[in-house]
C-alpha positions in Angstrom: 5.8 15.9 16.1 2.7 16.2 14.4 1.5 14.4 11.1 -1.7 15.5 9.4 -2.8 12.4 6.4 -6.1 12.6 4.4 -5.4 15.8 3.2 -3.6 15.8 0.2 -4.1 12.4 -1.9 -7.5 11.8 -3.4 -6.7 8.8 -5.8 -3.3 7.2 -6.8 -3.6 4.7 -9.8 -1.3 1.8 -10.5 -1.6 0.7 -14.4 0.1 -3.1 -13.7 1.2 -5.6 -16.3 -0.2 -8.6 -14.6 -3.6 -7.7 -13.1 -4.0 -11.5 -11.5 -0.4 -10.5 -10.2 -1.5 -7.2 -9.0 -4.0 -8.0 -6.9 -2.9 -11.8 -5.1 0.1 -9.6 -3.7 -2.3 -6.2 -2.6 -5.3 -8.4 -1.4 -2.4 -10.6 0.9 -0.9 -7.5 2.0 -3.9 -5.3 2.6 -5.5 -7.9 4.4 -3.3 -8.0 7.3 -3.1 -4.6 7.3 -6.8 -4.5 7.6 -7.8 -2.8 4.4 -10.8 -3.4 2.8 -11.0 -4.5 -1.2 -13.0 -1.6 -2.3 -14.4 -2.6 -5.4 -14.0 -5.0 -8.7 -14.2 -5.2 -13.0 -12.3 -7.4 -15.0 -9.6 -4.8 -15.7 -9.5 -2.9 -12.4 -9.4 -2.9 -8.1 -9.3 -0.8 -5.5 -8.6 -0.4 -1.7 -8.9 3.4 -0.4 -7.3 6.0 -2.5 -5.2 3.3 -4.4 -6.7 2.6 -8.0 -5.4 -0.7 -9.7 -5.6 -1.1 -13.4 -4.3 -3.0 -16.6 -3.4 -1.3 -19.3 -6.1 -2.1 -21.6 -8.8 -1.0 -19.3 -9.9 2.4 -20.1 -8.0 4.6 -17.1 -5.3 3.4 -18.3 -4.9 4.9 -22.1 -2.6 2.0 -23.2 0.2 2.6 -20.4 2.0 2.3 -17.7 3.0 4.2 -15.0 6.4 4.4 -14.1 7.7 3.0 -10.1 6.2 4.6 -7.6 7.0 4.4 -3.7 3.2 3.9 -1.8 3.7 3.7 2.2 0.9 2.4 4.2 -0.2 2.9 7.6 0.1 -0.2 10.0 -1.0 -0.1 13.9 2.3 -1.9 15.1 4.6 -3.0 14.4 3.5 -6.7 14.1 0.9 -5.5 11.3 4.6 -4.6 9.3 5.9 -7.8 10.0 2.7 -9.3 9.1 2.8 -7.3 5.7 6.5 -8.5 4.8 6.1 -11.9 5.3 2.2 -12.2 3.4 3.9 -9.9 0.5 6.4 -12.5 0.1 4.9 -15.0 0.2 2.0 -13.5 -2.5 5.2 -12.9 -5.3 6.5 -9.6 -2.9 10.6 -9.0 -3.6 11.9 -8.1 -0.2 13.2 -4.9 -0.5 14.5 -3.9 2.9 13.3 -6.1 6.3 10.9 -5.1 8.8 13.2 -2.8 11.8 13.4 0.5 12.6 14.8 3.5 10.5 16.0 6.1 12.8 17.3 8.1 9.8 13.8 8.7 9.7 13.0 9.6 13.1 13.2 7.1 16.5 10.4 4.5 16.7 9.8 4.8 12.4 9.5 1.3 11.8 8.9 -0.3 8.3 9.2 -2.9 6.2 9.7 -2.9 2.4 9.0 -4.8 -0.9 8.5 -4.4 -4.2 5.5 -5.2 -6.5 5.4 -7.6 -9.4 5.6 -4.1 -11.4 8.9 -3.0 -9.5 6.7 -0.2 -7.0 8.5 -0.1 -3.9 5.8 -0.6 -1.5 6.1 -0.1 2.9 3.9 -0.8 5.4 4.9 1.8 8.0 4.5 2.2 12.2 5.7 6.0 13.7 5.0 4.6 16.7 2.6 4.9 19.5 0.5 8.0 19.3 -2.9 9.8 19.1 -5.4 9.8 16.5 -7.8 12.5 16.8 -9.7 9.7 14.9 -9.6 6.3 13.3 -10.4 7.5 9.9 -11.9 11.0 7.2 -15.1 9.4 6.9 -16.6 11.2 3.4 -20.1 11.0 2.5 -21.5 12.5 -1.1 
């Protein structure tokens, strides 16, 4: 099986009811996934391709986004387990404890949480694999 990442999505925006609660949740799960918060202002924050804003931010146009499923890459099973614990501790709701999901493919190890707005958030480790690069670097 060959997977390609980083070619389809430029960024995803979530518009949330409670930016403070969302930031607490995402900072906790991103810390264990080794994803830094890239920046923030009073009405938004972002990390890599994810942009999260309050409903009153200019980018939101006054409307909440609907339910989304976002899957974040983990480096190993321990990172998936840590994501799950950190997310629960930061206000997330269990939506599937860490474990293998054989119905996806052998070695698919994931955990599922609901964030403060009910979005389905996943951390997944696909099993041992070789990457051509640690990340895609774009410069302007």
